[in-house]
N, C-alpha and C positions, 0 to 999 in steps of 0.2 A: 504494499500499499504506499509506504514511504517513497519508493522508487517511482510508482505511478504519479504521486503528487509532485515529486521533483521534476519529472518530465513535463507535466502540465504547467507547473510554475515557470519553467524555463520557456516553454512555448508561448505562454501568455506574454512574457517579457519581450519576445521577439515578433509576436504576431502583429502584422501591420494592416490588418483589414479595417478599412476606415468606414465610418457610418455616422449618422446623427446621434444626438444624445440619447441614451438608453437609460430609462429610469429603473431603480432597484428599490427593493423594500427598505423601510427604516430599520428593521431588525429581522432576524431569522428565528423561526421556532424549529424545533426538531433536534437532532443529535449532532449537527455538523459543528457546533461551537462548544459542545459540552463533553464530548467523548475524549478519551486520552488522546492527546495529539490533535485536539480540535482546531479548527480553521478560523482565521480571522475574518471579520465581516468584510474587510477590504479585498481579501483573497476571494471570498465567495461572491462578491460583487463583480469581480474580474471574470470569474468563470461564467457567470450569468450573462454578463454584457458580451462575452466572446461568442456565446451560443447565438445570441441574437444578431451579432455582426454577421455570423455565417448565414443566418436566415435572411438578412437583407442582402447579402452578396449573391445568394441563389434565388432571390425573389420568392421566398417561402412565405405564403400568406398564412397568418395564424391569428386566431381570435385570443390567444393567451396575451395577457398583459404582464410584462416582465415584473412590474412593481407589485403584482399580486401574488408572486410566487414566494410566499412567506415561510413555507415549510421546506426544510432541507434535511435530507437523510444521507448519512455517510455510511457506505458499506464496503467491506473489503472485497466482496465479490463483484459488486456493481459499480461502485464509484460514488459519485454525487447525484442525487436526484433532487430536483426542485419542483414543488407541487403547491397549489393553492389550498389544499386540505391536508390534514394530517396523513402521513405515509402509511399506505396499506398495500402490501405486495400483491394482494388478490385483485385490487382495482387501483392501480397507481393513478392518483390525481384525477380520478373520474375521467381518465382518457386525455387529460391535458397536463403534460409534463416536460420538464427538460432534464436530460440526463447526460452526464460527462463521465467517461470511463476509458480504460484501455481498449484499443481495438484488437480484440483477440489476444494473441501472444506476441503482438508486434510492438514496434517502438512508437507507433502512432496513438493519438488520443482520439476518441470518437466522441463527437457532439451529437446528440440526437434530440429533435424536438417532435413531440407527438401531440396531435390536436384532432381527436376524433369528432369534435363538434363541426368540422368541415364536411360537407355533404359527399364530396367526391373522395371515395376511399384511396384513390391513387395519389391524392394530394394531402393526406393526413400526417405524413411523416417526412422528416428531413434528416439525413444521416450524413455527416461530414467527417472525414478522418484528416487529422492534422499531425504532421511530423515536426516537432519543435527543433530537432537538429538541423533540418534542411529548410525550414520555414515553408514547406510545401503543404498544400491542402487540397482536397478534392472530395467529390461525392464518394461515399463509402462503396466501393466496388472491389471485386477481386483483382481487377486490372490495376487499380490505383494502389491497393495494398501491396500487390507483387512488385510494383516499380518503386514504391516510396516508403513502405514501412517494413523494416527489416527486423 
């Protein structure tokens, strides 16, 4: 988990995807800040903003409001998940959430935004892989991972 967070932190420092101001919650509820090795609010804000920067970059339309994602769950197996309601693994965020974690066993970080309130099921999810070492990112595909995530 520490290695994953280290890769994400380095990646966020080098990430240069530009976009308009992204609002974040005033505080986060959940276990992100209270578990052993909890994360700072500034770091959580950076993760959340990065996800929405990728959404803008790929013209992903979502009804999720970034500043309403007040619940944050930190998991060794999943990574970080932001939701508008308390985390429940059986119904994550009522189908609206942002998740950030390792892209399989690779060096890339996967940013995933899910919004099942969008009527077209083909447009309900965005998955972007980001390689902090090379500062390359792209849609999560086998081709991108094979070329950019080692």
